N, C-alpha and C positions, 0 to 999 in steps of 0.2 A: 569851177572844178568839174561839176557834173557834165558840162558841155564837152570838156576835154576827154573825159571817160567815154562819152557817147561817140565822139569823133574817132577815138582809138578803136572802139569796138567795131564801128562801121568799116574802118580801114582794115582791121584784122579779118573781118568776114570777106571783104572785097579781095583781099590778098589770097584767099583760099581758092584752090582750083576746084573744078567741079567734082573731081575724084575725092578730094579731101572733104568737101561738103557732104558728099554722099556717104563717105566713111563715117563722118561725125553723126549723120542722121541714122545710119545703121547701128552705131554704138548706142545711141540714145534709145532707139527702138529695141535693140537687144537687151538693154538694161531693164526696160519696162517689162518686156516679155519674160526675162529671167525672174524678175520679182514676182510676176503673176504665176508662172508655171514651174519654177525651180526653187525659188527662195525659201519656200516653206520648209523644205527638207534640207537643202544644201546651205541654207541661211544666206542672208544678204551679203555677208562678208566672205562667203565661200568656205566657212569653217566646218560645215557638216553638222551632224547631230549626234553627239556623244559617240557611242560605239555602234550606232545603228546606221547612220548615213555617212558615207565617206566625204571628206573634205575635197573641195576643188582647189582651194587656195594652197599653193606650193605643193600640189599633188604630183608625186612621181608617176602615178598611173596616167593622169591627164597628159603629162609631158610626153610619155612614151606611146600613148594611144590616141593622140589628138585627132588623127585621121578617122577614128571610129565614132567620134562625137556626134556627127549628124545622124547616124543610124541608132546610136544609143538614145538620143533624144526622141527619135521617131518611133522606134520599136521597143524601147525599154531595155532592161538588162536583168538577168537573173544568174545565180550561181555565185560561187565565191570569187572575190577579187581581193588583192592585197594593195593597199594604198599606204605609202610611207611606213611599210612594215606591219601594218595592222590589217587583219582579215575582216572583211565585211560580207554578209550573207543576205542582207535585206534586198528583196526584189524591188527594182525600180520600174514603175509603170511607164510605158511609152505614151507618146502623145501623137497619134496618127492624124489628129485634126489640125495640127499646125501646118501652115503652108511651107513650101520650100523656102520662100523668102524669110518667113518668121524663124525657121530653123537656122538659116544662114545668119540672120541677125543675132540670134542667141549664141551661135558658135563664135562669131566675131567678138561679141562682148566677153564671153567666158575666156576665150583664148588670149584676149588682150588684158583682162583684169586679174586673173587668178594665177597663172604660172609665174615663176620667178623671173623668167624672161618671156615677154610676149611672143606668141606664136601667130604667124600669118598663114591663113588657109584661104585659097581663092574660092570664089563662088562656083567656078567650074568644077573644082574638086568636090565641093559639097554636093553639087548636082549629080556628079558621077557616083558618089558614095550613096546618095539617097536612091538612085536607080538600082543599086545592087544590094540593098538591105534585104536580108532574108531571115535573119534569126535575131533573137533577143538574148542569146547566150554567148558570152565572149570569154 
C-alpha cells in the first residue's frame, strides 16, 4: 500500500508543469512568510484580531483593493479603513526589508487563501505596484 501511495505521489509531481511547481513553491513560501510577518496580527486563519486588526479572510476590502496589497505589505498602512462594515484605525507597519519575491509570495498566498474567490495577480503587476509605492495612507 505504501508503495502505491509513493508511486502515485511521484506520478502526480511528474505530471505538474514547471509553472505549476513554481506556483506550489511560491504558495508554500508565501505561507511561511505570512506566518512569520503577518500571522501574529492577522492570525493564521486570516480572522484578524478582535476590533484592532482587520480580517483578511472573506474581506470585502481585500477583494476590492487586492492590487494595493504589495504596497500595503511594503509600506504599511494608516488611517481608517472599513472591512466588512467594521471600521479599523490601527496602524499597520510596513516591511521594507522583504524582497520583491517575498512580497510576491505573500501576495500569492493571501490572495489564494483568504478571499471567498481566489484572486490571481501576476508577478509583473506586483513588480509595477512596488515601483510606484509612495505612501502608506490608503
